[in-house]
C-alpha positions in Angstrom: -0.4 -60.2 -243.0 -0.9 -62.5 -239.9 1.1 -65.5 -240.7 -1.8 -67.6 -239.1 -4.2 -66.6 -241.6 -5.3 -69.5 -243.8 -5.8 -69.7 -247.6 -8.0 -72.5 -248.6 -6.4 -74.8 -251.2 -5.5 -72.1 -253.8 -1.7 -72.4 -253.9 0.4 -74.4 -256.5 0.0 -78.0 -255.1 1.3 -81.2 -256.7 -0.3 -84.8 -256.3 2.0 -87.8 -256.9 0.7 -91.5 -257.0 0.8 -91.6 -253.2 -1.4 -88.6 -252.8 1.2 -86.3 -251.4 0.7 -82.6 -251.8 3.5 -79.9 -251.9 3.4 -76.2 -251.2 6.3 -73.8 -251.4 6.3 -71.8 -248.1 9.9 -71.2 -246.5 8.8 -68.8 -243.9 5.7 -70.2 -242.1 4.4 -73.2 -240.5 1.4 -74.8 -242.3 -1.1 -77.4 -241.4 -3.5 -79.8 -242.9 -7.0 -79.9 -241.5 -9.3 -83.1 -242.3 -13.0 -82.9 -242.8 -13.5 -84.1 -239.2 -11.4 -81.2 -237.9 -8.3 -83.2 -237.0 -5.1 -82.6 -238.6 -1.3 -82.6 -238.8 0.9 -79.6 -238.2 4.2 -79.2 -240.1 7.3 -77.7 -238.6 8.7 -74.4 -240.0 10.7 -75.7 -243.2 14.1 -74.4 -244.1 14.1 -71.7 -246.7 13.8 -73.1 -250.2 12.5 -76.5 -249.2 9.0 -77.9 -249.7 6.6 -78.9 -247.0 4.8 -82.2 -247.5 1.5 -83.6 -246.2 -0.3 -86.7 -246.8 -4.0 -87.0 -247.8 -6.4 -89.8 -247.1 -8.1 -91.4 -250.1 -11.3 -89.6 -249.2 -9.6 -86.2 -248.8 -7.7 -86.7 -252.1 -10.8 -87.4 -253.9 -12.6 -84.4 -252.2 -9.6 -82.3 -253.1 -9.7 -83.3 -256.9 -13.5 -82.8 -256.9 -13.0 -79.3 -255.3 -15.5 -79.9 -252.6 -13.3 -80.0 -249.7 -9.8 -78.7 -250.3 -7.2 -78.8 -247.5 -6.6 -75.8 -245.4 -3.0 -74.2 -245.4 -1.3 -71.7 -243.5 0.8 -69.6 -246.0 3.1 -66.7 -245.1 2.8 -63.1 -246.7 5.8 -63.6 -248.8 4.4 -66.7 -250.5 1.3 -65.2 -251.1 3.2 -62.6 -253.1 5.0 -65.2 -255.0 2.6 -67.9 -255.6 -0.7 -66.4 -256.8 -3.9 -68.3 -256.6 -4.3 -71.2 -259.0 -6.9 -71.1 -261.8 -7.0 -67.3 -261.7 -5.8 -64.2 -263.7 -2.1 -64.7 -262.9 -1.3 -61.0 -263.6 -3.5 -59.7 -260.8 -1.9 -60.2 -257.5 -3.2 -57.4 -255.3 -6.3 -55.1 -255.0 -6.6 -51.7 -253.7 -9.8 -50.2 -252.3 -10.8 -46.8 -251.6 -12.8 -46.0 -248.5 -15.4 -43.4 -248.8 -18.0 -44.4 -251.4 -16.8 -47.9 -251.7 -16.1 -49.5 -248.3 -18.3 -47.1 -246.4 -20.8 -44.2 -247.3 -22.6 -43.4 -250.5 -20.7 -43.3 -253.7 -18.9 -40.0 -254.2 -20.7 -38.9 -257.4 -24.1 -39.5 -255.5 -22.8 -37.5 -252.5 -21.6 -34.7 -254.7 -24.9 -34.5 -256.5 -26.6 -34.1 -253.2 -24.1 -31.4 -252.2 -24.7 -29.7 -255.4 -28.5 -29.5 -254.8 -27.9 -28.1 -251.2 -25.5 -25.5 -252.6 -27.9 -24.8 -255.6 -25.1 -25.0 -258.3 -24.6 -27.4 -261.2 -22.9 -30.7 -260.4 -20.1 -30.0 -262.9 -19.3 -26.7 -261.2 -19.1 -28.1 -257.8 -17.0 -31.1 -259.0 -14.5 -28.7 -260.7 -14.1 -26.6 -257.5 -13.9 -29.6 -255.3 -11.1 -31.2 -257.2 -9.1 -27.8 -257.6 -9.1 -27.6 -253.7 -9.3 -31.3 -252.3 -5.5 -31.3 -252.0 -5.9 -29.0 -248.9 -7.8 -31.7 -246.9 -6.2 -34.8 -248.4 -2.6 -33.7 -248.1 -2.1 -30.4 -246.4 -3.8 -30.5 -242.9 -7.1 -28.8 -243.6 -9.9 -30.4 -241.6 -13.2 -31.7 -243.3 -15.0 -29.1 -241.1 -13.0 -26.3 -242.6 -13.0 -27.7 -246.1 -16.7 -27.7 -247.1 -17.2 -24.0 -246.0 -14.2 -23.1 -248.0 -16.0 -24.8 -251.0 -19.2 -23.0 -250.4 -17.3 -19.7 -250.4 -15.5 -20.6 -253.6 -18.8 -21.1 -255.2 -20.1 -17.7 -253.9 -22.8 -19.8 -251.7 -21.7 -18.7 -248.2 -25.4 -18.3 -247.1 -25.8 -22.1 -247.7 -23.0 -23.2 -245.4 -25.3 -24.2 -242.5 -27.3 -26.4 -244.8 -24.2 -27.8 -246.4 -22.8 -28.6 -243.0 -25.9 -30.5 -242.0 -25.9 -32.5 -245.2 -22.1 -33.4 -244.8 -22.5 -34.5 -241.2 -25.4 -36.8 -242.2 -24.1 -38.2 -245.5 -20.3 -37.6 -245.6 -18.3 -40.8 -245.5 -15.7 -39.1 -243.4 -18.0 -38.5 -240.6 -19.2 -41.1 -238.1 -22.9 -40.7 -239.1 -22.2 -41.0 -242.8 -19.5 -43.8 -242.4 -22.0 -46.7 -242.8 -20.0 -49.8 -243.7 -20.6 -51.6 -247.0 -20.6 -55.0 -245.4 -20.8 -56.7 -248.8 -17.6 -55.0 -250.0 -15.9 -55.5 -246.8 -16.8 -59.2 -247.0 -15.4 -59.2 -250.5 -12.0 -57.8 -249.1 -11.8 -60.7 -246.7 -12.7 -63.2 -249.3 -10.0 -62.0 -251.8 -7.5 -62.0 -249.0 -8.4 -65.5 -247.8 -8.1 -66.4 -251.5 -4.6 -65.6 -251.7 -4.7 -62.0 -253.0 -3.0 -59.1 -251.2 -5.4 -56.3 -250.3 -4.6 -52.6 -249.5 -6.6 -49.6 -248.6 -5.6 -46.2 -250.3 -7.8 -43.3 -249.2 -7.6 -39.6 -249.9 -8.4 -38.5 -246.3 -7.1 -36.8 -243.3 -4.9 -38.2 -240.6 -7.8 -37.8 -238.1 -10.1 -39.9 -240.1 -7.4 -42.5 -240.6 -7.0 -42.7 -236.8 -10.7 -43.2 -236.4 -10.8 -45.9 -239.0 -7.9 -47.9 -237.3 -9.8 -47.2 -233.8 -12.7 -49.1 -235.4 -10.6 -52.0 -236.6 -10.8 -51.4 -240.3 -7.0 -51.8 -240.9 -7.1 -55.3 -239.6 -8.8 -56.4 -243.0 -5.9 -55.1 -245.0 -2.2 -55.9 -245.8 -1.6 -52.1 -246.4 -3.5 -49.2 -245.0 -2.5 -45.9 -246.5 -4.1 -42.5 -245.9 -3.1 -39.7 -248.1 -2.3 -37.0 -245.5 -0.2 -39.5 -243.6 1.9 -40.4 -246.7 2.1 -37.1 -248.4 0.6 -38.1 -251.6 -2.9 -38.4 -252.9 -4.8 -40.2 -255.8 -4.4 -40.1 -258.6 -0.8 -39.3 -258.4 1.9 -41.8 -259.4 3.5 -41.4 -255.9 0.3 -42.6 -254.1 -0.1 -45.7 -256.3 3.6 -46.4 -256.0 3.4 -46.3 -252.3 0.6 -48.7 -252.4 2.5 -51.0 -254.5 5.7 -50.8 -252.6 3.8 -51.5 -249.3 2.1 -54.6 -250.9 5.3 -55.8 -252.6 3.8 -55.8 -256.1 4.4 -54.1 -259.3 1.9 -51.6 -260.7 0.6 -54.0 -263.5 -0.1 -56.5 -260.7 -2.5 -54.1 -258.9 -6.2 -53.6 -259.5 -7.7 -50.5 -257.9 -11.3 -50.3 -256.9 -12.5 -46.6 -256.5 -15.7 -44.8 -257.0 -14.2 -41.7 -258.5 -13.1 -41.6 -262.1 -10.7 -38.7 -261.2 -8.8 -41.1 -258.6 -8.4 -43.7 -261.3 -7.2 -41.2 -264.0 -3.7 -42.2 -263.8 -4.2 -45.9 -264.6 -2.6 -45.9 -268.0 0.2 -43.8 -267.0 1.1 -45.8 -263.7 0.1 -49.2 -265.1 -2.5 -50.5 -262.6 -6.0 -51.8 -263.6 -8.7 -49.4 -262.7 -12.1 -50.7 -261.5 -14.8 -47.9 -261.3 -17.0 -48.9 -258.4 -20.7 -48.5 -259.4 -22.3 -50.9 -256.9 -21.5 -54.3 -255.6 -22.8 -56.5 -258.2 -21.1 -54.6 -261.0 -17.9 -54.9 -259.1 -18.3 -58.7 -259.0 -18.9 -58.5 -262.8 -15.7 -56.5 -263.2 -13.8 -59.2 -261.3 -15.3 -61.9 -263.3 -14.4 -60.1 -266.4 -10.8 -59.9 -265.2 -10.7 -63.6 -264.7 -10.4 -63.2 -260.9 -11.9 -66.1 -259.0 -12.3 -66.6 -255.2 -14.4 -68.4 -252.8 
């Protein structure tokens, strides 16, 4: 987390009779910005102290009304220990899958298209895929090698050229298929600006992880984990515990957004909250159902 990232009026703040606000942040400078753009900047406070700032009568009125809350700079540690006010206090962090959530078409839709290309039943392809996906997600097999291997396992070697064409066009691990889901990425930024910690956890290759970093995707997240790089893949306990450790939260403080029921199958065992991604609007409904609020 860049210490300069601003969170808008969502941390525990106290008004007294003089209109003074307080926020606990022992590791970072904070500032107040008035409606006109002018503002005061506080010095780095000593650990364990509270930083104070004064509000004008109009600013205090706007703040109470919620129409123009002050802007604060809050460090990463304090985002962890001071969850956003007025929200589900048990959820402090969100994890997001990449392919099918942040970019590309949802996994089940892609798999149905691949099943059509291979001329096999969806369930048959799904079973073979998940029996072999550890090879690409953890053991160094490239995506270019993986899909022909799946075709051969299904006795559909003659369909490999057509399958390769389909994967290159629509696979979220390919540049052509990696069309960003801008609404979801904007939601990531809004959650982060609202005080939540946000991480990416993707079952993917080191090669794709490097490409995503080159594209700047990692700058939207507090944690950016790729299965081959960490040696663990979803839905394993190890993968989710790595994400929680990197974010600095407990499993029951994490909600994970993924388009694959398989990837979320360890939720009860590990303790995180599973959110199956079935589109942006349904995701918003899920967040509302959890009591999560953000601007």
